[in-house]
C-alpha positions in Angstrom: -52.8 -47.4 -7.3 -52.2 -48.5 -3.7 -48.7 -48.4 -2.2 -47.2 -51.9 -2.2 -44.3 -53.3 -0.1 -42.1 -56.4 -0.3 -38.8 -57.8 0.7 -36.6 -57.4 -2.3 -33.7 -59.7 -1.2 -33.7 -63.5 -1.2 -35.2 -65.4 1.7 -32.7 -66.3 4.4 -30.2 -64.5 6.6 -27.6 -62.3 5.1 -25.4 -59.3 5.6 -27.9 -56.8 4.0 -31.6 -57.0 3.3 -33.9 -54.6 1.5 -37.5 -53.8 1.9 -39.0 -51.8 -1.0 -42.1 -49.6 -1.2 -43.7 -48.2 -4.4 -46.7 -46.0 -4.7 -48.1 -42.6 -3.7 -47.7 -43.1 0.1 -44.1 -44.4 -0.1 -42.6 -41.3 1.4 -45.3 -41.0 4.1 -44.9 -44.6 5.2 -41.1 -44.3 5.3 -41.3 -41.0 7.4 -43.6 -42.7 9.9 -41.2 -45.6 10.4 -37.8 -43.8 10.3 -35.9 -42.1 13.1 -33.0 -40.1 11.6 -29.6 -40.2 13.1 -28.8 -36.5 12.3 -30.4 -33.8 14.4 -30.5 -31.5 11.4 -32.6 -33.9 9.3 -35.7 -32.2 8.0 -36.8 -34.2 5.0 -35.7 -36.9 2.6 -33.3 -35.6 0.0 -34.2 -37.6 -3.1 -31.8 -40.3 -4.2 -29.6 -39.8 -1.1 -29.1 -42.5 1.5 -30.1 -41.4 5.1 -28.7 -43.0 8.2 -31.0 -43.8 11.2 -33.2 -46.3 13.0 -36.1 -48.1 11.6 -39.1 -48.5 14.0 -41.3 -51.5 14.7 -45.0 -51.5 15.3 -44.5 -50.1 18.8 -42.4 -47.2 17.6 -39.4 -48.8 19.2 -36.0 -48.9 17.3 -35.6 -52.2 15.5 -32.4 -51.9 13.5 -29.7 -49.5 12.3 -30.5 -48.8 8.7 -29.9 -46.7 5.6 -33.1 -45.5 3.8 -33.6 -43.7 0.5 -36.6 -42.0 -1.1 -36.8 -41.8 -5.0 -39.6 -39.7 -6.4 -41.4 -40.8 -9.6 -41.6 -40.9 -12.5 -37.9 -41.4 -13.0 -37.8 -44.6 -10.9 -38.0 -48.3 -11.8 -41.8 -48.5 -11.4 -42.5 -44.9 -12.5 -43.9 -44.2 -9.1 -42.6 -42.8 -5.8 -40.2 -45.5 -4.4 -38.6 -45.9 -1.0 -36.2 -48.5 0.3 -34.9 -49.6 3.7 -31.5 -51.2 3.7 -31.2 -53.1 6.9 -29.3 -56.1 8.3 -30.4 -59.2 6.5 -31.9 -61.2 9.3 -35.2 -62.7 8.0 -37.1 -61.7 11.2 -35.9 -58.1 10.9 -37.0 -57.9 7.3 -40.4 -59.5 8.1 -41.0 -57.1 11.0 -40.2 -54.0 8.8 -42.5 -55.3 6.1 -45.4 -56.1 8.4 -45.1 -52.6 10.0 -45.4 -51.0 6.5 -48.5 -53.2 5.9 -49.9 -52.1 9.2 -49.5 -48.5 8.3 -51.4 -49.0 5.0 -49.2 -50.6 2.4 -50.3 -53.8 0.6 -48.1 -56.9 0.2 -46.8 -56.8 -3.3 -47.7 -59.7 -5.6 -45.0 -61.6 -7.5 -43.6 -59.4 -10.2 -45.8 -56.4 -9.3 -43.0 -53.9 -9.2 -42.0 -54.8 -12.8 -45.7 -55.0 -13.8 -46.1 -51.4 -12.6 -43.0 -50.4 -14.5 -44.7 -51.8 -17.7 -48.1 -50.2 -17.0 -46.4 -46.8 -16.3 -44.5 -47.1 -19.7 -41.1 -47.4 -18.1 -40.5 -50.5 -20.2 -42.2 -52.6 -22.8 -43.3 -56.2 -22.2 -40.2 -57.7 -23.8 -38.0 -55.7 -21.4 -40.1 -56.8 -18.5 -39.6 -60.4 -19.4 -35.9 -59.8 -19.8 -35.8 -58.8 -16.1 -36.9 -62.3 -15.0 -34.5 -63.8 -17.6 -31.6 -61.8 -16.2 -32.3 -63.0 -12.6 -32.4 -66.6 -13.8 -29.4 -66.3 -16.2 -27.1 -69.3 -15.8 -24.1 -67.9 -17.6 -22.2 -64.8 -18.4 -23.3 -64.9 -22.0 -26.9 -65.2 -20.8 -26.5 -62.2 -18.6 -25.2 -60.0 -21.5 -28.0 -61.2 -23.7 -30.7 -60.4 -21.0 -29.1 -57.0 -20.3 -29.3 -56.0 -24.0 -32.9 -57.1 -24.1 -33.6 -55.0 -21.0 -32.1 -52.0 -22.9 -35.0 -52.5 -25.3 -33.1 -53.7 -28.4 -35.6 -56.5 -29.1 -38.6 -54.4 -28.3 -37.5 -51.6 -30.7 -37.0 -54.1 -33.5 -40.5 -55.5 -33.0 -41.9 -52.0 -32.9 -40.1 -51.2 -36.1 -41.5 -54.2 -37.9 -45.0 -53.5 -36.6 -44.7 -49.9 -37.8 -43.6 -51.1 -41.2 -46.8 -53.3 -41.4 -48.9 -50.4 -40.2 -47.6 -48.2 -42.9 -48.4 -50.8 -45.5 -51.8 -51.2 -44.1 -52.4 -47.4 -44.3 -51.4 -47.4 -47.9 -53.6 -50.4 -48.8 -56.6 -49.0 -46.9 -56.2 -45.6 -48.6 -56.1 -47.4 -52.0 -59.4 -49.2 -51.2 -61.1 -46.1 -49.8 -60.0 -43.8 -52.6 -59.6 -46.0 -55.7 -59.7 -43.0 -58.1 -57.1 -40.9 -56.3 -54.0 -40.7 -58.5 -51.8 -39.0 -55.8 -49.4 -41.5 -54.2 -50.8 -44.3 -56.3 -50.8 -47.7 -54.6 -48.3 -50.2 -56.0 -49.2 -53.8 -55.3 -45.7 -54.9 -56.1 -44.2 -52.5 -53.5 -46.8 -53.8 -51.0 -45.8 -57.4 -51.8 -42.1 -56.6 -51.4 -42.7 -54.8 -48.2 -44.5 -57.8 -46.7 -41.6 -60.1 -47.9 -39.1 -57.8 -46.1 -40.9 -58.1 -42.8 -41.2 -61.9 -43.3 -37.4 -62.1 -43.8 -36.8 -60.1 -40.6 -39.2 -62.3 -38.6 -37.4 -65.4 -39.9 -34.1 -64.0 -38.9 -35.4 -63.4 -35.4 -36.8 -66.9 -35.1 -33.5 -68.4 -36.2 -31.9 -67.0 -33.0 -34.5 -68.5 -30.7 -32.8 -71.9 -30.4 -29.5 -70.2 -29.7 -31.0 -67.9 -27.1 -32.8 -70.8 -25.5 -29.5 -72.7 -25.2 -27.9 -69.7 -23.5 -30.7 -69.2 -21.1 -31.5 -72.8 -20.2 -28.4 -74.8 -21.1 -28.3 -78.2 -22.8 -28.7 -81.7 -21.4 -25.7 -84.0 -22.1 -26.1 -87.6 -21.1 -23.1 -89.7 -20.2 -23.9 -93.2 -21.6 -22.2 -96.5 -22.2 -21.8 -100.0 -21.0 -21.4 -100.8 -17.3 -18.1 -99.8 -15.8 -17.1 -97.7 -18.8 -16.2 -94.8 -16.6 -19.3 -92.6 -16.8 -19.2 -91.7 -13.1 -15.5 -91.0 -13.3 -16.1 -88.7 -16.3 -18.8 -86.9 -14.4 -16.4 -86.3 -11.6 -13.6 -85.2 -13.9 -15.7 -82.7 -15.8 -17.2 -81.3 -12.6 -13.9 -81.1 -10.9 -15.2 -82.8 -7.8 -16.2 -86.3 -6.5 -19.9 -86.0 -7.3 -20.5 -89.6 -8.1 -19.4 -92.8 -6.3 -16.9 -94.8 -8.3 -16.4 -98.5 -7.9 -14.7 -101.3 -10.0 -17.8 -103.4 -9.6 -20.1 -103.2 -12.7 -23.6 -101.9 -12.3 -22.8 -99.6 -9.4 -24.9 -96.6 -10.7 -28.5 -97.5 -10.2 -30.1 -94.0 -10.6 -29.0 -91.0 -12.6 -27.0 -88.1 -11.2 -27.1 -84.5 -12.5 -24.6 -81.7 -12.2 -24.4 -78.3 -13.9 -21.1 -77.2 -15.4 -20.0 -74.4 -17.8 -17.8 -74.9 -20.7 -16.7 -71.6 -22.2 -19.8 -69.9 -20.9 -22.2 -72.5 -22.1 -24.3 -74.0 -19.3 -24.4 -77.8 -19.5 -26.5 -80.2 -17.4 -24.5 -83.4 -17.2 -26.4 -86.5 -16.5 -24.6 -89.7 -15.4 -26.8 -92.6 -16.3 -26.8 -96.3 -15.3 -24.7 -98.4 -17.6 -26.5 -100.7 -20.1 -26.0 -104.5 -20.1 -27.9 -107.7 -20.6 -31.0 -108.0 -18.3 -29.8 -111.5 -17.4 -26.9 -110.0 -15.4 -28.8 -107.3 -13.7 -31.2 -107.2 -10.7 -34.6 -105.6 -10.6 -33.3 -102.2 -9.3 -30.6 -102.1 -11.9 -33.1 -102.9 -14.6 -35.2 -99.9 -13.4 -32.1 -97.7 -13.6 -31.3 -98.9 -17.1 -34.9 -98.1 -18.2 -34.5 -94.6 -16.7 -31.2 -94.3 -18.7 -33.0 -95.0 -21.9 -35.6 -92.3 -21.1 -32.9 -89.7 -20.4 -31.1 -90.6 -23.7 -34.3 -89.9 -25.6 -34.6 -86.5 -23.9 -30.9 -85.4 -24.1 -29.7 -82.7 -26.4 -26.4 -84.6 -26.9 -24.8 -87.8 -25.8 -21.3 -88.5 -24.5 -20.8 -92.2 -25.3 -18.0 -93.8 -23.3 -16.1 -96.9 -24.4 -14.3 -99.0 -21.9 -10.7 -99.1 -23.2 -9.7 -101.7 -20.6 -12.2 -104.2 -22.0 -12.3 -103.3 -25.7 -8.5 -103.4 -25.8 -8.5 -107.1 -25.2 -11.0 -107.8 -28.0 -9.8 -108.6 -31.5 -13.0 -107.5 -33.2 -13.6 -104.3 -31.2 -13.1 -102.1 -34.2 -15.5 -104.0 -36.5 -18.8 -103.5 -34.7 -20.1 -101.8 -31.5 -20.8 -103.9 -28.4 -24.5 -104.5 -27.4 -24.8 -101.5 -25.1 -23.1 -99.1 -27.6 -25.3 -100.3 -30.4 -28.5 -99.6 -28.4 -27.3 -96.2 -27.4 -26.6 -95.2 -31.0 -30.1 -96.4 -31.9 -31.6 -94.4 -29.1 -29.6 -91.3 -30.2 -31.2 -91.1 -33.6 -30.1 -87.8 -35.1 -28.7 -86.3 -31.9 -25.0 -85.3 -31.6 -23.0 -88.2 -30.2 -19.4 -87.7 -29.0 -17.6 -91.1 -28.7 -15.0 -91.2 -26.0 -12.5 -94.0 -25.6 -11.9 -94.0 -21.9 -9.1 -95.6 -19.8 -6.4 -94.8 -22.4 -3.9 -95.2 -19.5 -4.7 -99.0 -19.8 -5.0 -99.3 -23.5 -5.0 -96.7 -26.3 -6.2 -97.7 -29.8 -4.0 -96.8 -32.8 -7.1 -95.9 -34.9 -10.8 -95.3 -34.3 -13.3 -98.2 -34.6 -14.5 -98.7 -38.2 -18.2 -98.5 -37.0 -17.7 -94.9 -35.8 -18.7 -93.2 -39.0 -18.3 -89.5 -39.0 -19.0 -89.1 -35.2 -16.4 -87.2 -33.2 -13.9 -89.5 -31.5 -11.6 -88.8 -28.5 -9.2 -90.9 -26.6 -9.1 -89.9 -22.9 -8.3 -91.1 -19.4 -10.3 -89.9 -16.4 -7.6 -91.3 -14.2 -4.8 -89.2 -15.7 -6.8 -86.3 -17.2 -5.4 -87.1 -20.7 -7.2 -85.0 -23.4 -10.0 -83.9 -21.1 -9.4 -80.2 -22.0 -9.6 -81.0 -25.7 -12.7 -83.0 -25.1 -14.4 -80.1 -23.3 -13.6 -77.7 -26.1 -15.0 -80.0 -28.8 -18.2 -80.7 -26.7 -18.7 -76.9 -26.6 -18.2 -76.4 -30.3 -20.4 -79.4 -31.2 -23.3 -78.1 -29.0 -23.0 -74.6 -30.3 -22.9 -75.7 -33.9 -25.9 -77.9 -33.2 -28.0 -74.9 -32.3 -27.0 -72.8 -35.2 -23.8 -71.2 -34.1 -22.9 -68.9 -31.3 -25.8 -66.7 -30.2 -25.0 -63.1 -30.5 -25.6 -61.3 -27.2 -27.3 -58.4 -28.9 -30.7 -59.5 -27.5 -32.3 -59.9 -31.0 -33.8 -63.3 -30.3 -37.2 -64.2 -28.9 -38.0 -66.2 -25.8 -40.4 -69.1 -26.0 -43.6 -67.0 -25.7 -42.3 -64.5 -28.2 -41.2 -67.1 -30.6 -44.7 -68.7 -30.7 -46.2 -65.3 -31.4 -43.7 -64.5 -34.1 -44.4 -67.8 -35.8 -48.1 -66.9 -35.8 -47.4 -63.5 -37.3 -45.1 -65.2 -39.9 -48.0 -67.6 -40.9 -50.4 -64.7 -41.3 -48.1 -62.8 -43.6 -47.4 -65.9 -45.6 -51.1 -66.5 -46.0 -51.5 -62.8 -47.1 -48.9 -63.3 -49.9 -50.5 -66.6 -50.9 -53.9 -64.9 -51.1 -52.5 -62.1 -53.2 -50.9 -64.6 -55.6 -54.2 -66.4 -55.8 -55.9 -63.2 -56.9 -57.9 -62.6 -53.8 -59.2 -59.0 -53.3 -57.0 -56.7 -51.3 -59.6 -56.0 -48.6 -59.8 -59.8 -47.8 -56.0 -60.0 -47.8 -55.8 -57.2 -45.2 -57.4 -59.4 -42.5 -54.1 -61.3 -42.4 -52.2 -58.0 -42.1 -54.4 -56.9 -39.2 -53.8 -60.2 -37.4 -50.0 -60.0 -37.9 -49.9 -56.4 -36.5 -51.9 -57.5 -33.5 -49.5 -60.4 -32.8 -46.4 -58.2 -33.0 -48.1 -55.8 -30.6 -48.6 -58.7 -28.1 -44.8 -59.1 -27.9 -44.2 -55.6 -26.6 -47.4 -55.3 -24.7 -49.7 -53.3 -26.9 -53.3 -54.3 -26.2 -52.2 -57.2 -24.0 -55.0 -58.8 -22.0 -55.0 -58.7 -18.2 -54.9 -62.5 -18.2 -51.7 -62.5 -20.2 -50.0 -59.9 -18.0 -51.0 -61.8 -14.9 -49.5 -65.0 -16.4 -46.2 -63.4 -17.3 -45.6 -61.5 -14.0 -46.8 -64.3 -11.7 -43.6 -66.2 -12.6 -41.5 -63.3 -11.1 -40.1 -63.3 -7.6 -41.9 -61.2 -5.0 -40.0 -57.9 -4.6 -39.2 -57.5 -8.3 
């Protein structure tokens, strides 16, 4: 393979930047670009940082650097690797990179370092995907989850299930090829039970997908309610900063605002929507904002429904039925979790929840004073976690979106196999489903993966990783 080079640190100026090489000419290209500080320097001691100057294309010193050479195969890529640790000015990094390319290296493609690690058997495909997930992890729990996947926990589990299926296939094939052999006689009941055990394991893995997806990508929580209910104030209070403009005039919010927060490690995308009210009282722009609010409510994972305590406290029938805006929001919510929040308790605090509330969670708060906001946050967290099947264990035994699709396909194949057996189909026909299930499990960890699939996966990585 050709030697590749890339800037391994984010674009922009910083204290330190890294240019990385990988391939058979890594040491040679580094030697031709490095002027050691020590007069006794003879060669690169593997895995040891060396101090000196890095040279530009005119062999003039460009920067004061530390360099390191790491011989394969015990490296990230499984190849010889070299790195230049320089000052993090973008021009410096680009100049170093271009000099390596001039000397014979090739610009690395996105994810090519990790792709080479996979091709050189330094990691399986599930571990490679975990690298990208770790870089994009939005929370501490997501980091722990990705780290465990990088350690190969998930890949080993998939490999174990695939091996179980392979063993069952060997037994069934031997029974078909040697029907009169009485040694290690084939038991159809044991074969059936073996398939069922793998099915249960796949179902268990799939049950963790939603939890893992929540950890990796967070949840969308929409702040909804009538105009002037305090949605923007709630956004500011939960974010801990003045993210949204707040005004006493109704209909101030015309477009939605988004802000990421974390509650007990759970990443939440808060969305402040335009308040709903009669079209007769709204102008064209506000109507457009309200329509966008309805679209967000349909996409949200959960809804924080705010009630205006200052207005409702003056109404005698406020407990009997929801106002027009609240009724519409509850209809749009359908089966989504809805947390009902009585805001402005500093002005009026109800003695009991509204009767129309049903079994929905209900909290009395004040964004002005901060009353009960900490309790509200704790309950939002618990509600969202329970909605995705409980707290996701950070042991890495949960598939990402691509892996979940493949596991579902393998699950369907094995279910079809059992159905065919129960219907009295011949064993040789049933084994076609087993072959397909084994093939799909192999796709998860990269066995017999097509070049197109690999290109699609690694093209989403950043350059330099």
